[in-house]
C-alpha positions as CSV (number, residue, x, y, z in Angstrom):
1,Q,-0.2,0.0,0.0
2,V,1.4,3.5,-1.0
3,Q,1.5,6.1,1.5
4,L,2.8,9.6,1.2
5,V,2.7,11.5,4.6
6,E,3.0,15.3,4.7
7,S,4.7,17.3,7.8
8,G,5.9,20.2,8.6
9,G,3.0,22.8,8.1
10,G,1.8,25.3,10.5
11,L,1.1,29.4,11.5
12,V,3.9,31.3,10.5
13,Q,4.3,35.2,10.0
14,A,4.9,36.8,6.7
15,G,8.4,36.9,5.8
16,G,9.0,33.6,7.6
17,S,10.3,30.1,6.5
18,L,8.8,26.5,6.7
19,R,10.2,23.1,5.5
20,L,7.6,20.5,4.4
21,S,8.6,16.9,4.6
22,C,6.8,14.0,2.8
23,A,7.6,10.5,3.8
24,A,6.8,7.7,1.1
25,S,6.6,4.3,1.5
26,G,5.2,1.2,-0.5
27,L,6.9,2.4,-3.8
28,T,10.1,2.5,-5.2
29,F,10.7,6.0,-4.2
30,S,13.8,6.6,-6.3
31,S,12.3,5.6,-9.3
32,R,9.3,8.3,-8.9
33,N,9.3,11.7,-9.9
34,M,7.7,13.8,-6.9
35,G,5.5,16.9,-7.0
36,W,4.4,19.6,-4.3
37,F,1.0,21.2,-4.9
38,S,-1.3,23.7,-3.1
39,Q,-4.7,24.2,-2.9
40,A,-6.3,27.2,-1.5
41,P,-9.9,27.4,-0.3
42,G,-12.3,27.9,-3.3
43,K,-9.6,27.2,-5.8
44,E,-8.3,24.4,-7.9
45,R,-5.2,22.5,-6.7
46,E,-1.9,24.2,-8.3
47,F,1.6,22.8,-9.2
48,L,4.3,24.4,-7.1
49,A,7.3,22.3,-7.9
50,A,8.6,19.0,-8.8
51,I,11.9,16.8,-8.8
52,S,13.0,14.3,-10.9
53,D,13.6,10.5,-10.2
54,W,16.8,9.0,-9.1
55,S,19.3,11.7,-8.5
56,G,16.8,14.8,-8.8
57,G,18.9,16.4,-11.4
58,N,15.8,18.2,-12.8
59,T,13.4,20.3,-11.0
60,N,10.7,22.7,-11.8
61,Y,8.9,25.6,-10.2
62,T,6.0,27.8,-11.0
63,D,6.9,31.2,-11.3
64,S,5.1,32.5,-8.1
65,V,7.3,30.6,-5.8
66,K,10.7,30.7,-7.9
67,G,13.5,31.9,-6.0
68,R,11.7,31.2,-2.5
69,F,11.0,27.6,-2.6
70,T,13.3,25.0,-2.9
71,I,12.5,21.1,-3.6
72,S,14.7,18.3,-2.9
73,R,14.9,14.8,-2.0
74,D,16.6,12.1,0.0
75,N,16.2,8.9,-1.5
76,A,17.8,7.0,1.3
77,K,14.9,8.4,3.7
78,N,12.3,7.9,1.1
79,T,11.5,11.6,1.7
80,V,10.9,15.0,-0.6
81,Y,11.1,18.2,1.0
82,L,10.0,21.6,0.0
83,Q,11.8,24.6,1.7
84,M,9.6,27.7,2.0
85,N,11.3,31.2,2.3
86,S,9.8,34.6,2.3
87,L,6.2,33.3,2.7
88,K,3.4,35.5,2.0
89,P,0.0,35.6,3.2
90,E,-1.0,34.4,-0.5
91,D,0.8,31.2,0.2
92,T,-1.8,30.3,2.8
93,A,-3.1,26.9,1.6
94,V,-3.2,23.4,1.8
95,Y,-0.1,21.6,0.7
96,Y,0.2,18.0,-1.1
97,C,2.9,15.9,-2.4
98,A,2.4,13.4,-5.0
99,A,4.5,10.8,-7.0
100,T,4.2,9.8,-10.5
101,R,6.4,7.7,-13.0
102,R,6.6,10.1,-15.9
103,W,7.8,13.8,-15.6
104,A,4.8,16.0,-15.0
105,L,3.7,19.5,-13.9
106,S,0.1,19.0,-13.9
107,P,-2.0,17.4,-10.8
108,G,-3.9,15.3,-13.3
109,E,-0.8,13.2,-14.4
110,Y,0.3,12.4,-10.8
111,F,-1.3,9.0,-9.4
112,Y,-0.2,9.2,-5.6
113,W,-1.1,11.9,-3.3
114,G,-0.9,12.4,0.6
115,Q,-3.3,14.1,2.7
116,G,-1.9,17.1,2.8
117,T,-0.7,19.7,5.4
118,Q,-2.1,23.2,6.1
119,V,0.3,26.1,5.6
120,T,-0.9,29.4,7.4
121,V,0.6,32.6,6.4
122,S,-0.2,35.9,8.7
123,S,0.1,39.2,7.5
């Protein structure tokens, strides 16, 4: 049974930082491309960042988080991370990690999802 479990969310002031973690089990983690997505109330789930399988040599970010967020992975720990700096109130959302076999940037191309972790940024 595949499980993705996010952690690290919480309440932070604008300008602050959070590091999200996503621990994977039940799949060959190193062979999966991983992504982070966010969903604010009343909005669709949107792509934030992706990292390629194996060495993670390829990454991609949506424009709104470039220079502020960094995705990384530790295959020995079956974990993908999202370091979030310079957080803004508009970053408030539920954050999800997801796994896919093929390189993908849209939510519909990801097969396995975590349950999400809430991030709230106060002004």
